[in-house]
Structure formats: structure tokens, C-alpha cells
Residue, then its C-alpha position, 0 to 999 in steps of 0.5 A: x648715487x642721487x641727491x636729496x633735499x628737504x625742510x622741516x617746519x610745523x608752521x601752518x602758514x607754509x601752505x605751498x609745501x609741494x611747490x617749494x620742495x619741487x623747486x628745491x629738488x629741481x636745483x639739483x637735477x644734475x645729481x639725479x636726472x633719471x627720476x624724482x620723488x617726494x613726500x610731504x606732510x604737515x611737518x616735513x617735505x622731502x625731495x629726491x633726484x635719482x641716478x639709477x645704479x642699483x635696482x634700476x626698476x625698484x629703487x625709486x625714493x623716498x621709500x617707506x617702511x612696511x608698516x608705513x611709519x618711516x620714510x627715507x631719502x638716501x644718497x650714496x651706495x652701501x656695499x654690504x647691503x646684501x649681507x645686512x639684508x640677509x641678517x635682517x631677513x633671517x634674524x629679524x623677520x624684515x620684509x623687503x619690497x625692493x632689491x635696493x640698498x636704500x630699503x636695507x638702511x631703512x629696515x636696519x633703522x627699524x631694528x637697530x635705531x641710532x646704531x644704524x650708521x656704524x653698521x653700514x659699509x659704504x658712502x652715504x648721507x641720508x635722513x629717516x623721518x618718523x611720521x608718528x613722532x615727527x622726528x628725524x634721524x640722519x647720518x653721514x659716512x665715515x670719511x665724508x665722501x657724501x655731503x650733508x648740509x643743514x641750517x635753521x632759518x625762521x624756525x625751519x630746518x633746511x637740509x640736503x645734499x647741496x646748499x643750492x637746493x636751499x635757495x628757493x625756500x622762502x625762509x632761507x637767508x643768503x648772507x656771507x660769513x666773515x669767519x668762513x671767508x677768512x679761513x677760505x682765503x687761508x685754506x683754499x676751501x671752507x674748513x669751518x663747520x659753518x659754511x660760507x653761507x652764514x647759519x649753514x653747517x656741514x654735518x661732520x663726517x662719521x656723525x649721525x644726528x637726531x632732530x626732535x622738538x626743534x633741537x638738532x643733536x649731532x653724535x660721532x660714531x666714528x673717528x679716524x684715530x691711528x693705532x699702530x700695531x707690531x707686524x712685519x713689513x711684508x705682512x703689512x704689504x700682504x694685508x694691504x693688497x688683500x684688503x684693497x682687492x676686496x674693496x675694489x671688488x665691493x665697489x664694482x657692485x652695480x647694475x650698470x657699467x663701471x669705469x675708472x679715472x686714471x692718472x700716471x700715479x700709483x693710486x688710480x693705477x693700482x685700482x684700474x689694474x686690479x679691476x681688470x682681473x676676471x672681468x669679461x670686458x676690460x674696464x674703460x679708463x679716463x684721463x685728462x691733461x694739458x698740452x704744456x710740458x710738465x703739466x701732462x701725465x696722459x702719456x703715462x696713463x696711456x702707456x699703462x693701459x697698453x701694458x695691462x690691456x685696458x681701454x683709455x680715453x683722453x681729453x687735452x684741456x686748453x686754456x680756453x677750456x679752463x677759463x670757460x669752466x670756472x664759473x660752473x665749477x664754482x657754482x657746482x662747488x656750493x662754496x668757493x673752492x680754490x683747488x685748481x685741480x677741480x677744473x680738470x676733474x670737471x672735464x674728466x667727469x664730463x668725458x667719463x659720463x659720455x660712456x658710464x654712470x659710475x667710476x672708481x677713483x683713487x682719492x684717500x690713499x695719500x691720507x690713509x697710507x702717508x703719500x704727501x711730500x709734506x709728510x716726509x722729513x729728512x734724516x738730519x731734520x729728525x736728528x736735529x729735532x731731538x734737541x729742545x725746541x727753545x734751543x732750536x729757536x735760539x739758533x734759528x734767530x742767531x743765524x737768521x742773517x747767515x749768508x747760506x740760504x739753505x742753512x737759514x731755511x733748515x734752521x728756521x723750518x726746524x725751529x717750529x712745531x708742526x702745530x704752528x706751521x702745518x694746516x694741510x696740503x694748501x696754505x694760501x696765506x697767513x692771518x696777516x695777509x688775509x686781513x690785508x686783502x679784505x676790507x674791515x667789514x670782512x676781517x675776522x679775529x679767527x685764526x687758522x690755529x683756532x681751526x687746527x688746534x682742537x685736532x692737534x690736541x687729540x694727537x698731541x702725544x703722537x709723532x709729526x707724521x701722525x699729527x699731519x695725517x690726522x689733521x688732513x683726515x679731518x680737514x683736507x680730505x672731507x672739505x677739499x678732496x672729497x667735496x671736489x670729487x663729489x661736486x665735479x662728478x655729480x655736475x655731470x650725473x656721474x657717481x664716483x666711488x673711492x675704494x681706498x676710503x673703505x672701512x675695511x681698508x681703514x682698519x689696515x691703514x690705521x694699524x701701520x707704523x710710521x716706518x711702514x708709511x714714510x721713511x727718508x724721502x720715500x712715501x707710502x712705502x708699504x702701499x707702493x710695495x703692495x701695488x707692485x703686484x699689479x703695476x710696473x715699478x715705474x708707476x708704483x714708485x712714481x712721485x706724487x704729482x696730482x693735477x698740475x695746472x699751468x694757471x700761473x703761466x696762462x694768466x700772463x697772457x693778456x686775454x686771461x689776465x684781463x678776465x681776472x682784472x675785470x673781476x678784481x675791479x668789479x663793484x662786488x669785489x670792492x665790497x670784500x677786498x682792498x682792490x687796489x692791493x689786489x691789482x698790485x698783486x696781479x701786476x707783480x705777477x704779470x710782470x714776473x716780479x712775484x709768483x702770486x698765482x695761488x693768491x690771485x686764483x683764490x680771490x678770483x674763485x671767490x668772486x666767480x662764486x659770489x657772482x653765481x650766487x649773489x649777482x646772477x641767481 
């Protein structure tokens, strides 16, 4: 695991290229504190930071091809690099000077060119520069595990693992994108291709790009489309378990010790329980929690570790811990990020980094196998939704003032299409509320439906479960879950690997039927049955919880409420928001009149992020 940054410019006026790329690289030293490396010519400058995990003595980057024509910078891990290396050696006569997976990517490109990305099994973001043609080829992995940002400013292409590496470049312009701000307020993360920094973009997961003659062209080589196949439930369970076990084995490839994150849920428990088999020394596991009832699963993690005999370290996070970390969490996130669980993940990563350089984690199981409560639908709802939508809308309107609240709620929720109501696992506020909070200068005509509609169009003939899962695979997973995982672990020079987000696991997951994923009030049916081969039933069937954070409780303490009030009344808050309205929302929450915690935290997080990037740096 590493990080890279770079820029392409044929401007002869940019004479201090070496100095600039060194400063850019230094901003991401946390991604790779073990060593650095550079390549600079009259067109491109590449900077690299290394966290040594595979080929500790020979994997320094940038790496050059044997003929000297190509040079690569790569972030991630390729788990099938040994198979690819053998193929390249035996069939194509490729010569290797290192044992690294980086050189395997480079040699693959010399033979297969733009087909390289689809041949890789792993997590990756990389650039390959052709010194002869002065062109760039780069790619991002299937699911967006590893980040890749780019933007063009004053004729200079900037690119890298983190946006903050662009800050030292003299051509970079810091400017807020109003559309991205509005969508952030609604989604709790930036779901648009364009980032919160105007003119900075995310390379779409599953895409490669070419850059030639000043033109950046993106091509999709992978798209996560579900395609159910007919097979028995027991056969599906068997295939899931075999593939997960194989993936976990591949994800342990390293020349350093590998640990594992562990909560009380099925996803991380499944991974942690399988890695212990056949290992000389049990894998270390790490857990965090809060000392408040209903927000702590560390006892469940400890109980599982006692049962399966693996070591476990725990950190309890205090309110002071939480609020002390918020500014650095926003800084490392690059864009404002309002998922509360980023903070416990920040501390979990810090804890694990004291012992290991690599951890396995359970991200992706919910999106692949149907694990969120939002995915399930009651039997009455399924039956009722067979009636025409126009009829259901009419009934909902007729009974809008019906005295029994649960009846009104049932009729209203079933009188709308998934396309009109579901934007992912977090929906902080609607368009009207976002426009109410922001000042006129930062209001936008963009609606959350403008973001979700293109994805829904691609699965318009699918059932509601598939529509929700497809949307989450393309928005929630890469731009919230995986972004958070990468940024919080790398903040502590820790590599997180995600065995469920493996191309072989995906082949099985995409072929499951709706009934094998969710039925009635139950989620991840086949997946949970597969996990039962390794963990007790109590863990395999536990309801999805996630990192529950008692923010709404803590801010009613004057000490923490004042921290938020200070941000809400800052001069820069007035630049973006109706601060009088913000203070009203805060007062309502503090007095117990309304639970406005998620809106408060979303705005508070943005202001802390803005302070880090526009006030302090």
C-alpha cells in the first residue's frame, strides 16, 4: 500500500519541477512513510510514497520497464500477480528485476496495453507513463477500493491518491463547487464525479483512462451488474463459502504480519474466523466501542475471540476522543465526510497500526449479498405493491389524515417508487432543506434525483432490491464506505484489505437470486448460512448494526454543544449557510424538541473540513 501524486505539463516555464513534486509527495507521507521515489522529465513529474508490504527490499517505485520506455507508480495490491508473472515469463518472455506486483502490472501493460486493468485481481490505482509518446495510461480497481483524483488547471494535469497533494502545485486553484456542496448535504458524502473542489474529479471505479495531446479519456472495463442464475440455496451457500475462503487466503499474501478488524457482526467475524485456520500464529484482531449502553459491541468481539481462540485488542472511545479527532478525520478525508463511523474507524486504525501494517476488513458484504435493513420489504408491502402505482397514490392521499399513524405510514411509503425515495444508506435532507440551509450563492438547481436517475435507468426492469443494491454499489460503496476505509487507515500508515470485494467473490454474489439474498425480515440469507460453518449462530444471524456513535447524546453536554455553536457562528459559516437557521436547529436539538443530530453533524463536519483546507492551510 502506498500513495502517489504527479502532474503533466509541457510548459517550459515550470522550471522547479523537482521541488514541486517533492512538496506534493510530502503531503501524503502518511500513505507511505518507509521510502519515497521520483521521476521527472520535461513533461511529467511523478512522486511516490511507499508502505513496504510485498518485496520489502526490491519494490521501490517508480519502476521502469526493462527497455526504459515506460515508468509506473502504483497504489494497492495485486493478488494474482504470481500467476500473471508466470504467464508473462513463459508466454511472452518478459524479464523481471524485482519480486513486486508493481512490475507485474508494468510488464502486463507492455504486452496487453489497455486490457491490463481487467486482468488484475486486487485493489489498485496506477499510472503508466510512456516516455517516448508522452502519454499516460492509468486505471482504478473494479469497486473503487483505492482512490484516484485528477484535474486540469492552466494546462497542467494533476493526479494522485489524495487531493491534498495538489495543494503545493502553483497551478492548482482552490474553489468550492456549489453543486457538490448541496449533494454532500443530502448524501453525507460527495456523490458527484466532480469533487467539492471545483474542477477536481474522481476516476470512476472500474475504469481506465488515457491521456494524450491534452485529452483525458475514460473507458469503463467493469460494471457491477447483477445477473441471477438458477441454483439451489445449498449450492449457493457452498459456492459462497468456498470463494470467500479462497479470497481471504489471497488477501493474506504479504511479507509482513496481517491483522483483522473485528466487530460483533457477521462480516468481520466471518473473515477473522477463517484466517485462523492453518496459521502457525493466530491473527491479531482489533475492536473499538463506546462506554455507553447500546453503542458498544466490543464485548461481542471479545466473546467470539475467546470461542475461536484468537487475540483481540480493544479501545474504548470517550467523548473527548471523538471530538478531538474530528478535524484530522476531515483533513484526511480530502472532501467533507459526515459518516459518524469514520471517527471510530480512525481510532481502530490507530490501534491496529501499533502492531501490524495490514488488516483485513469486512466492507462490501452488505452491498454484494444484500445486508442492509433498507433492502428488505415486508410481505404485506410486496403484496400491496402489486396494485397500480396510481391507485396506491390515490389511497395514500385519501388516508393522509387517518388517525392510526402506522396505517398512514404504510400507505405513504408504498405509494412511491424506489427511484423517488431511495438514494442510499444515508439521506440527510431533501432538496428543499439543503436550499433552506445554504446561502443563495451556494444554492444549486441540482437535485439528488439527477445523481441517482442514470443508475436507476440501467436497472429499470429489475426488482426493488436489485435497484437499491445497484445504486449502492455505484455510489454509497465507493464514495462513502471505501473512501472512509482508505483514508482512515492510511492516515495511520495502515493497509486495509477487503476480501469480499474480490472479483471472484463478485462472480458468485452477482449470480444470487433475490430470495437467496433477502426474504421477509431477513438479510444476507445465503451469506449468513455460509458463515455458520465458521462462527456460532449468534454471530452469523446478528442484525446489522455498524459503528453506532452517540453523537446526538454527547452534544447535549454544554462542552460539546459550544464547540458546534462556535463553528456555526464563525465568519466562514456565514459564507455558506443561514447561520440563524443553523442555530435554531441546534437549539431545538439541545432542548430535546427535535432530533437534528444528523443535519447538525453534516454541517459541522463541512465547517471543520473548510477550516482545515481554506483557513489553516
